N, C-alpha and C positions, 0 to 999 in steps of 0.2 A: 350333565358334566363333560369337561373337554379334556381329553389326556394330553398332557403338555410335555414336552423333553425339556426339562430344568436345567440338567448340568452334564456334561459328559466325563467321563471315569477321571480323565487327566485334570478337571478343574474345581474338584470337590475337596471339600475342606478336610485339613487334615485333622487326626484324633485331637479333641480339645479345641478346635477351633470352630469357625461357623462364617458363612459367607452368603449375602444374597443376591438372587439371581431373578433375570427377568421372566415373567410368565407372560405378560401381553404387554403390548405397546412399545414404545421406546423414547430414549432421551428422557423430557421431563414430564412425559405420559407413562412412563415406564411402570407397571404395576409388578411387584417383587414378592419372591416367597424366599424365607430364609431356610438355609440348609444348616443344620448344626450336627456335628459329628461328637457325640458322646461315646468316648471308649470305644469307636471303633463302628457305633450301629449310627446311621443316617436318618435322621429325624426333619419334617417339614412343616414349617408353620409360620403364620403372615409374619410380615419382615417388621411392622412398625408396633412400639408401644402403644397399648390402647388408653393409654393416659392422654399425653398430649402429641403421639407419633413418632417419638425418637425413633431413630434407626438403630434397631437391637443388634445389628450387624457391628456395631461401634460397643455393644456392652461385653459383658461378662459371661461366660459360660463356666458352671461352678462345678464343684467335684460330687455334688448329687444330683446332676442333670437339669440343672436350672437355667435358664436367663434373666440376666440382671439388666434392665433399664441403665443406661449409663448417665441419663438425664436426673432422676427422681428416685431410683432404685426399685423400683416396681419389679415383682419376681416372678416367673413363670416357669411352669415345668416344657422343658423341651420337647418330651415326648407326647404330651396331650393339650398341651398351651395352657393348662389351668394357672390359673392366678393364684399365687401364693402370699403376696406381699403387697399392700399399698403402696403408693397411692392409686394405682389404677383399680377399676372395676369390672371390666370385660374380660375374660380369657381371650388368648389368641385364638386364630383359625388353626387347624390341626388337619394335615393331608396325608393322608396313608402315601409310601414312597413305593414304587417299584424299580427295581434294578435289573437291567437285563444282562444279557450274557457277554456284553461290552464293559460290563459296569456304570454305562449312563444312566441317570436318574430321571425316571419319569413321575409327574403326579398328577391327580385329576382336581380341576378347579375351573371355576366360571371366574370370567373377567369380572362380573358385576360384583361378585363378592369382595374383591381386593381394592375397591376404589374407599378414597377416604380414609379413615382410620379403622381398617376393617377388626372386626372383633364377635366373640360370642358372649352373650350374657348369661349370667347366672338365672337359672330359673327355678321356682318352686316343683320340687318333681313328683308331682302326687297331690293327691286330695287334700287339703288341710283339716286335721283332726278336729272334730267340734268338744270331743271332752276335752277335760283338763284346763287350765287356765292361761298356760301358754309365757312367752316372753313378754315382758312390758319393758320397754327402752324410753326412758325420760331424757331427751336432748335430740338435735336435728342435726349434728356437724357429721365431723368424720368418722367418730366412734363409732356414731348411730348406725350409719347405713353400711360401714364395713361389718358391725355385727349382723345386721339382716343379712347380707350378702353370705356371709362367712356361714350363717348357721342353714342358709338354703344350700349353700355348695355342700355342706357336709350332710345334707339329706333330712334336715329338721322338716317336722311337718306340724308341728306345734304352731297356734294361733301367735303371731306376732302383733304387738300393738306399739306404734310408734308416737309419743306425745311431743310435741314440740310448740315452745312458745312463740316461735316463728310464724309467719302468715305463710310462708313460702314450702314447699318440697326441699329436701337438703340439696345447698349450694357449694358450688366450689369456689369455698370463701377464700383460697389463698390468692384471687384474683384481684379481690376486693383492695388490698393496699398494695399489689405488685402492678395491676393495672389500671386501678382506679376505674372498673368497671360499674355501674350504678344501675344496670338494667338486670332484675332479677331474671329474665327469660334466658339471657346470654349465660349464666351461671350454673343454672340446674343440672345438678348431678343426676339425681333420676327422677323424672316426674311422677307427679302424683299418681298417673295412670299406669306407669311401670310399677311403682308398688303396687297398686292396688292388683291390677291384672296378671302380671309377671311373677311378681316376689309375694302377693297374696298376703299384705301388709294392710293394717287398718291404720291409716295415718290420719292423725288427729293435730292439723296446725294451729297455731294462734291459742293455744290451750296452755295453760298454767297448770302445774301439781299444787293444790294448796292442802293436802294431807297425805300422810304416810302413816301406814299401820304395818309395821313388820310382823307382828304374830298373826296377823290378819290376813298378811298377804295381800293388801289391799291398797290401791292411789286413788284419791279423790282429786277431782278436776275442777277449772274453775269454770267448766259448762256443766256442772252438778253431777256429772259421772262418778260412780265406783268403779274402778276397773281392779279385778284379781287376778294375780299373778303366780304363776310358779318359780321365775325366776325375774328379775330385776336388774335391769343395768342402768347407772346412774351415768349418764355422759352429756351433763349440761352446759360444759365447755368455761368459758371465760365471761368477765365483765370489764369494759374498759375504763380505765380509773380517769378521775379528774383530779386536778390541783386545787386544793383549796385555798384559792388565792381569789382574791376581787377579777372578777369577768370571766373568771373559769368553770363557774357551777354552771350547771346544766340550767337551759333556759334564759339565762341571765344576758347574755348577748348572742345575736342570731346567727352570726358568722364566725362562733367558735364551734369546732366540732370535734368529737371522737370517730374512730373508724373501725367499728364492729361489725355490723349488719350491713345490709344492701343498702337499706334506706340510710342509712349513714353517709355512704358515698353519695346517693342520689342526692342527699342534703349539701353536701360540700362541693359536688359540681354546680349546684343551683348558685352557690353565694360566689363561686369562681367565675360564673358568666361563661360564655363561647367567645370573649373578644380577645382574652388573654391579657386583659389591663389591669388584674390586681396584683396586690403586694402581698404574698402568702408568708406565714410564719408557721413552723413546726416546731412545737416544743417537743424534745425526745430526739436521741440520736442512737437509738436502738435500732433493732430491724425494722419493724413496723414503721418509726418515723422515718429512718434513712429511705425506705421502700417508697413511702409515700411522695418525699420529698424530691427523689429521682423521678417517679411517674408524673409528678407534677410539672415539674422542667422537662423532662424529654418530650412529654406531649404537648408543652408551649399552653401549659393549661394557665399558667400567673406569668405578671411580668416580671416579677423577682421572687426568687425563694431562698428563705432563710431559714437555718437549723440551729435551735439552740439545745445544746446538751450540758449533762453534768461531768461526763466523762473526758479524762485528757484528750482523746480522739473517740470515733464513734467505734462503738461496736468492740472497744477494748476487752471488756469481761469475757467476751467468747472467742475473738479472734485474734486476741494480741494486738498491743498498740502499733507493732510495725504494719501489720496487713490495715487496721482500721485507717493508721495514717494514709496508707497509699489509696486507699478507695475514697478516701475524704478527699485528696489531691486531684485525684480523677474525676470524680464531679464538679469541683471549682472551676477544674479548666475546662471540661468538656459540656457542663450544663450550668456553669454559672452561677452555682448554687454557693452561697456565703455561710461558712460555719463561726458559730460563737461557742466554742466549748468551755468545761470548767465554769461555767457560768450559772447564775442562780437567777431563776424568774421572779419578779417582785410582783407582778401583775398584769392584767390585760386592759388597757383604757380603752372606752367605747363612746360615742354619739350616737343619738339616736337609735339606738339598740341594736348598733353594730360594732366590731371591733375597729380603733384607729391604730392603737400601738401597743406593743409588748415591751413592758418596762423590765430590764434585767440590770443585774451587775456582772461585767465582763470577768476574765480570768486575772486583771490586775484589779478587781473590786471597785472599777469606774462604773458609775450610772452611764445606761446606753438605752436610747428609745429605739427601738425599730419599728418603721411603719409597717402598720398591717391592717389590710381589708378582709383578710381569711386567716383563721388561725386552726391548726389541727392539733390536735394533743395527742401525741403517742408516748405517753409516759406509763406505759403497761397495762397489766391486765391482773385480776383477781379471779379466782376460784367462783362458779357460780354456784354457791351453795350456800345461800342465805335461807333458801326453803326449807332444808333439812331444820334447821336450828329452830325455826319456826313452826314446822308442822311433824315434825317425825319424833314421835317419843321413844326414848329408848335408845337413837342412835349415836353410834360411838362419838367419843369429843373429836372435834375438826383438830387438824395440825394448826398451827400457828398462821401460817399463810392462808387458813381457809381452805385446804384441801384435805382427803379422805384418804388415811392409809388403808393399803390393800397389800395383800401378799402376793406371791410369784404367779399365780392364778388370777391376779386381779380380783378375785373375793376380800370383801370389805373387812378389814381387822377388828375385833372387838364386839361382834353383834350379841344380842343378847342370847343366852342358853337356848338352844334349838333352833336358831335360824341360822342359815348357812346357803341361803339362796339370792344373795345379794351383791354385787357386782358395780365397779365404778372403774371408768377410763377415760383417757384423754385429760384435758388439762386440769379434772379435779382429782386426778390419781395421784398419791405419791406412791411409789413402788420400791421394792428391796433393789438395791445396787447390785450390779449384776456380780460384782465381786464378795458378794454376801457380808462385807466386813464395812461398807462406807455408810451405812446409814440408808436413808429413801431418797430418792431421786423423784424428781417433777420436772417435765419438759412439756413446755407451750409449743406444741407444732403438728403441722397436719399429717405428718407420718406418722409420729409416735401414737396419736390419738387412732390412726386409722388400724395400724396393726394391733393393737390393745383392742379397740372392737373386733378383730378378726378373732384373737387369740378367745375372748370371751364368747363369741357367737359359734366356736368350734366344740367350746367346752360344755355350752347349753345342748347342744346337739349329740355330742359323746353320751352326755350323763342321762338324756332323754333316751337312748338307745338307739340314735336315730345314725348316729356317725359311725368312722368306721373302728371306732375301738369307744372303752368306755371310760377311758382317762381324760382327767381334766387337761387344757392345753395353756400351759406356762407360758407367758410373755418371755420370749428371749431373743427378740431381733435385736440387734444393735441400732440403737437411735440415729436416724436419718433425717437431715433437714435439707431446704435449699431457699435461696434469696435471690431476689431480681436486684443486682446491685451496680448496674450499669453493663456488667456481666452477668453470668449465671454461675453463683456462688453454689459450691456443694459441700456436705460436711456430716462426716459420720463418727461418733464417739464411741468407746468401750463401754457405753452403760452404766458409769457411774459419776456422780456429782464432779462438775469440771474443777479442776484443780484451781488453788488460788494462786499457784506459780506460775501463770503463763508468760514471764519473762523466760519459761525453758522452752523456747518454739525454734524450730530451726525450718527456715524459710528459703523456697528454691524457685527464683523467677522475682516479678516486680507486679506486685497487684496494683501500682498506678498506671500500668499500662494493660491490667485486666487479664494476666497470666500469670498463673503462681501458683504452688503448694507447699502448702503450710503443715509442720507434724507440732504436736503440742505435748511436751514429756511430762511425766511425774518425777518426783525425786526416787522412786523406786527404780526407772529407768525404763519403764514402760511408754508406750504413746498413748494419751489420753484421749485424743481424737485426731482427726485431718480434716482439713478443708482445702477446696482447690478453686479456681476459676481458670478455663478454656485449657484445663489437662485431663479430659474426660480418657478412659474410664476409671482413672485411679482411683477416685473414691468407691465408685461402683466396685471395685476389686478389694477395696480393703472394708466393705461390710461382709465379704466372705471370708477375710484374711481373721476380721473380728471374731465373726460368729463360729468360725473353726479353731480356733488357738492359735493363728500362724501368724498374727501381726508382729512386724518388726518392731525388734527395741531401739528405744532412742537414740542411742551409739550406732543401730546400723544405718539409720536414715542420716544420720550426720555424718557418716560415712561415706556417703551417696549410693546407697544401695537403694535399687528400685523395687517398690511393691510389685510391679508388674512383672517382676521376675521370679515370683515365688509362686509356684503352680498351685491353682486349685484343684487339681487331680481329676480333671475333665477327660486327659489323655490317656488314662490307663489305669 
């Protein structure tokens, strides 16, 4: 280890602040360490978020001594570097600090360990117990991998079996629509070897669940195995929808695709080819459809990109019409994307097994034929819970949308008497609204699934006696999501269903220019959600305001009050 003088006393961050200092190198090759001053005590960690490498100096230091990433909301303890919230998986590196008689700060570090995206992965801290049946997880996405990581972080030493219908180890699915990445090797979140050797997980890919006995605590699989469990987590995610229209059915036309798995992207890229000479039509103007259209246009994967949507403007139900229109205008101008909004799709025409045109009626009821060599269906998804109605006797009735009702600890509601060891997380879970009175909430996003998985993993560890306490961990973190829409969109809500009155919107900035801050109000005067682009770290700050009941009122933001002016209590 090298003893490095990191900062002189006069340069140290003040209480409640953080600052990155160069430990090795200079200029573009500088390797930095972050100093955080939490209530007068200096902590040193690696300076980049272990998710996508965001500079944590630009993030938020919270009132309980945590660092929040300004990009996607990952949360780390400043004192230890330990990860608390998705979407990152690795902890930050943590460095003991030495303060000399002059008040200058020294750390011991190695240059090599700070290169790239430095971090410290969670490990299984001991020998896995052979007695007991352990934790069985059905699913291989964000909720699943985060449940594994959280359980091991909390000290769980029981067996963990992860059953995934996908052929790959858990992938970073967010890059499928945002980046059109069709190579599984570029998306591996945790490799099969890491899961086996570091986290001590029995990973079973390409495996379907064919039976579930709640009373016998047993899962049957397509490989013929019968796997017993002490605790079961259902985290099967979603299935991409298709339109019940001519040409849209699976296998009907070769160039019509949904985007859900890495293989879907690979097939879509094959249909597009590498010459950029195809006309592409995206049906659906919500997040998946909008992201895919921007990725295709921005990467010059197609000669033309046309979006067909049912709403007045893209994303209106979540971001409001003013923000949606601005984002639409930006893509029309910057990427040449053509939009048909308030349109209805009549069908997809084809010849020789490939699409030739998408038939629609535009917002005036006029029949329009849009040339299409490739068609992407971004028309939503449904919970992947069909296997429960087919294979799980006595399982509680599913919600109308096919999801599973859970309580605040994500335990399935309505289980048979004597059964209390089944949880659900992610896209398939409908959980109690945070206000306790607005019914159930369900959000299909990576961060929500990840943090729900983390809560279940902690609960399983604690109830097994391995954790720091023996109380279940409720899911309480404000729901966060992000999107790549020409610029990087950030969004956080209060944890309750979105209000129907999205006309209650206060907008600061111009979405068409990729820089804005929007607040969505409820009729009771509260702020239901905040979105931004080019205004970091406002959303990261609002995550903690929501978490601590300090969020501004809608009248406050309309009067120009800045959320960043509200202290999080990290200074004293």
